[in-house]
C-alpha positions in Angstrom: 22.7 -24.6 31.7 24.9 -24.0 34.7 28.0 -22.0 34.5 30.1 -25.0 35.5 28.8 -26.9 32.4 29.7 -23.8 30.3 33.3 -23.9 31.7 33.5 -27.6 30.8 32.4 -26.9 27.3 34.8 -24.0 26.8 37.6 -26.1 28.4 36.9 -29.0 26.0 37.3 -26.6 23.1 40.6 -25.1 24.4 42.0 -28.6 25.0 41.0 -29.8 21.5 42.5 -26.8 19.8 45.7 -27.1 21.8 46.1 -30.7 20.7 45.3 -29.7 17.1 48.2 -27.1 17.3 50.5 -29.7 18.7 49.7 -32.1 15.8 50.2 -29.2 13.2 53.6 -28.4 14.8 54.6 -32.1 14.5 53.6 -32.0 10.8 55.7 -28.9 10.1 58.6 -30.3 12.1 58.6 -33.5 9.9 58.1 -31.7 6.5 61.4 -33.1 5.2 61.5 -36.4 7.0 61.9 -39.1 4.3 62.7 -42.0 6.7 60.5 -43.1 9.7 60.5 -46.1 12.0 57.5 -47.5 10.2 59.4 -47.2 6.9 58.9 -44.6 4.2 58.4 -40.9 4.6 56.5 -39.2 7.4 52.7 -39.2 6.8 50.8 -36.1 7.7 48.5 -36.4 10.7 45.1 -34.8 11.2 42.9 -34.4 14.3 39.4 -35.7 14.1 36.9 -33.9 16.4 33.4 -35.0 17.4 30.7 -32.9 19.0 29.4 -34.0 22.4 25.7 -33.6 22.7 24.9 -31.8 25.9 21.3 -32.6 26.4 20.1 -36.0 27.2 16.9 -37.0 25.4 14.4 -37.9 28.1 11.2 -39.9 28.0 7.8 -38.4 28.4 7.7 -39.0 32.2 10.9 -37.0 32.8 9.7 -34.1 30.6 6.4 -34.0 32.5 8.2 -34.0 35.8 10.3 -31.0 34.7 7.2 -29.2 33.5 5.6 -29.7 36.8 8.6 -28.2 38.6 8.3 -25.1 36.4 4.6 -24.8 37.2 5.3 -24.8 40.9 7.8 -21.9 40.4 10.8 -24.1 40.8 13.2 -23.9 37.8 15.4 -27.0 37.7 17.7 -28.6 35.2 17.4 -32.0 36.9 17.2 -34.7 34.4 19.5 -32.9 32.0 23.1 -33.8 31.4 24.1 -30.4 30.3 27.8 -30.9 29.7 28.5 -30.8 25.9 31.5 -29.6 24.0 34.0 -31.3 21.7 36.2 -34.3 22.0 39.1 -35.7 20.0 38.1 -39.0 18.4 41.4 -39.8 16.9 44.6 -38.5 15.4 44.4 -40.0 11.9 47.0 -40.3 9.1 46.3 -38.3 6.0 45.8 -40.8 3.2 46.9 -38.4 0.4 49.8 -39.5 -1.9 53.4 -38.7 -1.1 55.2 -36.1 -3.2 57.9 -37.4 -5.5 61.2 -35.7 -6.2 63.7 -36.8 -8.7 67.1 -37.2 -7.0 69.0 -40.3 -7.8 71.9 -39.3 -5.5 69.6 -39.4 -2.4 70.1 -42.6 -0.3 66.3 -42.9 0.0 65.7 -42.9 -3.8 64.0 -45.8 -5.4 65.2 -47.7 -8.5 63.9 -45.0 -10.8 65.7 -42.3 -8.8 62.6 -40.8 -7.2 62.5 -39.9 -3.5 59.1 -40.0 -1.7 58.6 -36.9 0.4 56.0 -36.4 3.1 52.5 -35.4 2.1 52.8 -32.3 4.3 52.0 -29.0 2.6 53.4 -26.0 4.5 50.6 -23.6 3.2 47.9 -26.0 4.4 49.6 -26.4 7.8 49.9 -22.6 8.3 46.3 -22.2 7.3 45.2 -24.9 9.8 47.4 -23.4 12.5 45.8 -20.0 11.9 42.3 -21.5 12.2 43.2 -23.5 15.3 44.7 -20.4 16.9 41.5 -18.3 16.1 39.3 -21.1 17.6 41.6 -21.3 20.7 41.4 -17.5 21.0 37.6 -17.5 20.7 37.3 -20.1 23.5 39.6 -18.0 25.7 37.4 -14.9 24.9 34.2 -16.9 25.8 35.8 -18.0 29.1 36.7 -14.4 29.9 33.1 -13.3 29.1 31.7 -16.0 31.3 34.1 -15.0 34.1 32.8 -11.4 33.8 29.2 -12.6 33.9 29.9 -14.6 37.0 31.7 -11.7 38.7 28.8 -9.4 37.9 26.4 -11.9 39.3 28.4 -12.1 42.5 28.4 -8.3 42.8 24.6 -8.3 42.7 24.6 -10.3 45.9 26.5 -7.7 47.9 
């Protein structure tokens, strides 16, 4: 795997976690929003990730050609699509039920006097934000390690 592919993989992780933190901050911002343009209270959003497979599955002929390159002392990653990582598939609405609060004086109350509140749980959002922050930090650390490896490799050539 080339270092450029590694940078792409790390970058995809940083970008995905950044978007996840943006969505979490939107959820926290709307924790008390009882009226939206779509009607009803704000519905919590979640980010759905999907892994990107970095190695293309080749046929026998391509695998044999790579093995022949290795026999001749040439190491090549030709025939491989080595860029993997993660991508955001969608930003989905959380289907869980809205919370109900009894407040007949609220203008958004229904006939029984209950107000539908967003399905956003602050503890869950803080926990998700901590996990996203740790994943973001881990990707930055991986990038810094790769930068050090590349720098050391360039020092060997001096």
